N, C-alpha and C positions, 0 to 999 in steps of 0.2 A: 631331781633336776637338773643337774649338773649339766645337761646339754645346753642349756638356758642362761646360766651364770655367765657373766663377763670375768676377765681374769683379773679385773679388782676387787668383783664379788670373791674368786675365789681366793684370793690372798688374802683379804680381810679374815673369811673364813676359818683360815689356818691361822692367821697369827691370834684369833680370840680362841681359837682351841688351843693352841699352845700353852695361853694363859691360864684359860680353866684347869687343864691337865696340871699345870705346875701349883698354882695357889686354890682352886676351888676343890675339887675332886680330892684331894689326899685330905681334906679336912672337912669333906661334907658331914661324916656319922660323926664327929668330935660336935661340931656346931648344932645337927641335930637333938643330939643327948643332951648338949647345955641348953636348947633352945633360945638359941642368940642368934644374933645376925654377924656373919665374919665380915666386922668393921673394918678389918685390916687391908681384907681381899677387896671390900667395894672402893676404900681409900685409893688402891693404888690402878681400878679402873677409870678413873678420869683422863689420864695425859692419854689413853688408847681411844678414848673417844666413846667409852661404855656409857657414861651417866649423863649425856647430851647426843642420844642418837637420832633425833629428830630437831634437835634444835637447831637453827641456821648457824653458819659460822658465825656472822655478826654478833653472834650473842655468845658465842665462847663455844657452842656445839659443833658436832661433826657434822650433821644435815646429812645423813645417810637417808636414801630412799626407803620404803617400806621391807623389800625384798632384803636388803643389805640390814635390818633390822632383824625380820625374824632368821635369817642365818646365825647372829651373833645369840639372838636369845635361845635357839636349838643347842646351841654350843653351851650355853651357861644351865641349860636342863638337864644335858646329859651328864655336866659334872655335880651339881648341887641342886635338885629342884627349890629348896627355900631360897638360897641367894637368888636363883633366876628369878624366882615369882617379884622379890622385893625390888629386883632392878628392873624387870619389867613392868611394872607397876609403877615405878618412878618414871619412868619416860613416858610410857604410854599414861598414864594416869594425871602424874603429876606434873610432866613436863606439857602432856598433850594439851592440855586445856587453856592453857598460856600462850603456846604455838599458835592453834587454832582460834583462839576470840579471844585472846587479850590484846591493849593497844600498844603503841610504841612505847609509853610510858610504863606500863605495866611491863612489858616483857624485857626494857632492859633493867627496872628495879630486880625483878626475881630472875629470868633466866639463866644468867652469866652464873651466879652462885649453886645455882642447879647443879648446871652442866659440870661445872668443876669438883664438884662435892663439899664446897666450902657452907654451903646452908643445909648440910645432909640431904636424904632424899624427899622426894615429892611424894604428895600424899591427895588422897581423892575420897573425901564422903560423903556417902550415898547410903548406904544399909543403914536402917535403922531396926531396932527390938520387935517392931510391926511392919516393917516395911523391906523386902526384900526384891524380889523380880518385878513386884507394882511398884515402880517410881511413883504412880500417881498417888500411893499413897502414902506419904511421904511427909512427916507433921513437922518437922523441925523448922520455924520461923523466923524471918528477919522482917523487923517493923522499920522503917525508915524515921527517924529522929533528926530532924537538921540536917547538919551534913555526915549523919552517921548513920549503919545499920545495928540495931540491939537485935544480937539472937539470941534464941531460948529452943532448947531440943536436947535430942540425944542421939548420939549414932552408933554402929556396931563394925566389927569384925573390920577395923581401918587398919591396911596395911602400911608401917613405913611412920607413923604419924608421931611418935615419940621420938623417931630419928630425923625428923623433918623439922626447918622453921615456919612452913607454912602447910595450912593444908586447905585444898580447894572445897566448899561445902555445899552440899545443894539444900535450898533453901525454899520454905514455900514465903515467897514476896509479895503476891497479890491473890491472896484465898479464893477470890470471887470469880477468878478467869481462866479457870477450866485448863485448859492443858497452857495457858501461858502464865499459870502460878507460878513457875519457878526459878529462881537464877542461882547461875553460879557466884560464889563469891568467896574471894581468897582470905582466909582468916589467919595472920599469924598465932604459931603455935602457943606464943608466950602471953598471949592477951588474957588478961585478966579474967576470971570467971570461965576460962575453957580449962576442963581436967581431964588428962588422960587416965586412962584406971590401968589396973596391972595388966601385962602379957595374958593372952588366952590361953587356957590350956587345951591341946590341939592334937588332934592322931598323925595326922602328917605338917608337912611342909614348916616345921618347927623354926629351922633356921630363918624363916619369914616373920618375926612377932607381929601380931594383929591386937588392936586392942577397943576398945569402948570409950567414948567422949561423951563429954555433958557440955552444953551451952548454957552458963548461967549468967544471963546479961552481958552476953560479949559484944563490945563496942570495936567496930569496925569501920574504920573511914569511907563514906560513899562509893569513893573513885575503888573502890576495891571488886565493883564487879565487874563480872567479863564481860563484855559486850551491852546488850541493853538488859534491864529486868526487864524478866517473864519471857526469856530465849532459854531458859536453863534446863529444859527437859530436851528439846532436840539437840540441844550443843554434847549436853550427856550423851542421848542416843551416838550421836556422830563419836563421841571418845570411846562410848566402846566399841563402838564396830572397829576401829582399829586395836584396841586391846583384845578382841577375839582373834585377833591374827596371831597377835604374839602367844597366848593362854596355848591356839595351836600349836605353835611353834615349838613353846616349852614344852609340850606333851610328847611330841614326837621325839624331843631329847630324852625324856626319860625312858620312852618305850626303846629307843637306840639302845642306852646303858642297859636295860633289863635284857634286852636280846643280846648283846654283847656277852654279859654276865649267861647266859644259859649257853650259848655257842662255847663259849670257855670251859663249864664245867659240865657239860654234855661231851666235849672231846677227852676228856681228862677221866671222866670217872667210867668205870667200866662194870657191866651190871649182866647177869647170867652169861659170863665167859666174852665179852664181848663190849667195847666201850659203847655208852649211851647213846652217841649219835648214831650208831647204826642201827638204832630201833627204829621202826615204821611210825610207832608214835609220836616218839621224841621229834624225827624228820618232819612230820606234819606239823607243829605246834611250832618249830624254827620256820617252815616255809612260809606258815602261815603269818607268821609275827612279818617276817622279809616283807612279803607283799603287801601288809596292811599299813607298814610305816611308811614305804615308798607311797604309795596311796593316798594316804594321809599329808605327806609333805608335799607331795605336788597341789593337794588342795590350798593349802597355805599357802605357796608358791605362787598359786594363781590369783587367790584375792590379794595378796600384797602387791601382785602385777598390776593387777584393777586398780588399785588404789593408786599407785606410780602414774598408770597415765591419766588420772582424773576419771576414772568411770564409775559407777556405780557397782560400791562392791558390800554393801549389808547383807544382800544373799549369798553370797562367796565366802563373806567371814563366817557367818551365823553356821555354812556347811563342813568348812574347815574346822572351827571349833569343834563342833559337833563329832566328825569323823574322830578328830586328831582324839580329844577327850577320852572318849570312848574304846578306842584303840590301846590309846596308853593302858587303863585300867586292865584290858582283857590281854595287852602283852605282859606285862607286869605280874597278872595272875598265873600267867603260864608260866613265866619264868621261875616260878616260887613253886610249882607244880614238876618242873623238872629237876630242879635243885630238890625236892621231895622235902625232907624236915629241916635240912641246912638251910632252905629258902624260907623256913618260917622263922629263921635265928636273925637275931640283930645282929651278927657276927658277920651276917652276908649282905651286901647292900641292897638284893633284892626286896628283902623286909621293907626297907627305908623306900624304896621306889614304890612299890604298892602302896605304903601309907600316903605320898608323896603326890601321886596319880588317882586317887581318889578326891581331893577336891575339885580338880580340873574341871569335869563336869557339872559341879555347883557355882563356883565364883564367876565372876563376869557373866552371868547368864549363865540360870540352868539349861539342861539338856533339852527339857520340856521347854523352855522358852525359845531356844534354837528350832525347836521345829515348828513352833508356833511360828514366828519368822520368818522360816522358810515357807511352809504353806501357806502363809496369807501373800508371800511373793509369788509361789508357783500358781496358784488360784486368781490374784488379780490378772497374771497375765494370761491366763485360759479365757479371759471374758469380757 
């Protein structure tokens, strides 16, 4: 969608690409093998604005539009899927709820440290051992006692929490109120009773550590609730809409990296007396990948464009995430096929890219959930 990008967008994308090519891509395999966040590279992102992309300038952020954010996340995904996931989660899930729903005091208290990286990366705790896609099944409870909330429960698969000073937590605050039972509460990670488990052992995006959390009578000041108590579920759904645009962009970046490796290998490797790229079976996989990447990018950019104009983008974001994530898995799979046994080796990046891409159809709403969202929107529009 280059034809729709402003010169400012093009320059921004170029600067992020240059940073990623120098600071992330050369070290992606190393941090994947170590299953560690590339903390040094993340610290260097703050002066570029990558840690406060959606944060207003008055709180130290870059105040980008969603299209600019999507462009940056694609470049991050191209360079290192794990780092990209942590940075996307920080911006969309960590900073996002504060930007969207925080009052002025809350924004001034927490956003400058997040945008500068001084307080680590932001985190959002939704998923529980028994509640993933079904947020109505969340059981972590917060009870109001005087001027405090007392939180009890557990969360699972939470990105960035060990690298963060705060974790915004979806809690059941009014159990009898149906869809108004939940609230988002900002919880300091250093709070007594909050325990962060060891990093999960994962198939992919290993440079983005995830953790289980337990809340054992964690006391939080009453003014740490975002917005009015009982609004947590619609707030969370709005945050996830934006997150889906980022995951779609990240997936486009992963696919792009795999596609580039496919082209490079097919151009250099000879088979049956000719370069691999001259065989029709390989050409078709490369042609399909190029077409699918472009289509997914256009959908991601459309969803971002709608959000930037204040229009409803829920369906577009779901479509973008669905197509981009499933496309990325397919393109990365075919990249391994083109490289053959080399593609299956960790000595070549497509093996890691395939593992990274596999999460994208699960996190921030599975493909099945995206299809439910799309179908409900389409069917309601027809009647």
